[in-house]
C-alpha positions as CSV (number, residue, x, y, z in Angstrom):
1,M,190.9,-50.9,46.6
2,P,193.7,-49.6,43.6
3,I,192.9,-49.9,40.1
4,Y,195.4,-50.4,38.2
5,A,196.1,-50.1,34.2
6,Y,197.9,-52.7,32.2
7,R,199.0,-52.3,28.5
8,C,200.8,-55.0,26.8
9,A,204.2,-54.2,24.9
10,A,203.8,-57.2,22.2
11,C,200.2,-56.5,20.6
12,G,199.0,-53.4,22.4
13,Y,196.1,-54.0,24.4
14,S,195.5,-52.6,27.5
15,D,193.1,-52.7,30.2
16,E,192.3,-51.5,33.9
17,H,192.9,-54.2,37.3
18,I,191.4,-54.1,41.0
19,Q,194.1,-55.6,42.6
20,K,195.2,-54.8,46.6
21,M,197.9,-52.7,46.6
22,S,200.1,-56.3,47.9
23,D,199.5,-58.1,44.9
24,D,202.4,-58.8,42.4
25,A,202.2,-57.5,39.0
26,L,200.5,-58.8,36.3
27,H,202.9,-60.1,34.4
28,V,200.7,-62.7,31.0
29,C,199.0,-60.5,28.7
30,P,194.9,-61.9,29.0
31,A,195.3,-61.5,24.7
32,C,198.2,-63.4,23.5
33,H,199.3,-64.4,26.8
34,A,202.7,-62.8,26.0
35,S,205.1,-62.3,29.3
36,S,205.0,-58.5,28.6
37,Y,202.3,-57.4,30.5
38,E,203.2,-54.0,32.2
39,K,201.8,-52.5,34.8
40,Q,201.3,-47.9,33.2
41,L,201.7,-44.6,35.1
42,T,198.7,-43.6,35.4
43,A,196.8,-39.9,36.6
44,A,194.6,-39.8,39.9
45,G,191.0,-39.8,39.5
46,F,190.5,-36.8,41.8
47,Q,191.9,-33.6,41.7
48,L,192.1,-31.3,44.8
49,K,191.0,-27.5,44.1
50,G,190.1,-24.3,45.8
51,S,191.2,-23.5,49.0
52,G,190.3,-25.6,51.5
53,W,187.3,-26.4,53.7
54,Y,189.0,-24.5,57.0
55,V,188.2,-21.2,54.7
56,T,184.5,-22.3,53.3
57,D,183.4,-24.1,56.8
58,F,184.7,-21.5,59.7
59,K,183.6,-18.2,58.2
60,G,182.9,-15.6,60.7
61,G,186.0,-15.7,62.9
62,S,184.9,-12.1,65.0
63,S,181.4,-12.1,64.0
64,S,180.2,-14.8,65.6
65,K,179.0,-14.8,69.1
66,S,180.1,-17.3,71.9
67,P,177.6,-18.8,75.3
68,S,178.5,-15.9,77.2
69,D,177.2,-13.0,75.1
70,G,173.6,-14.9,75.3
């Protein structure tokens, strides 16, 4: 399940909540009980770097032996 970051516009309280994607967004701040608790836009928790699995996992090309090379 995704983790969503929330922040209250009234008191500044912020927290993260684990919710299903189908769950409704939270609106009531757990600290001050105001109706200004809003979901924040955050960066992903991981980054994909590098040139890919196909470059590192299947090297060899013409140097690999086929079953008929015996």
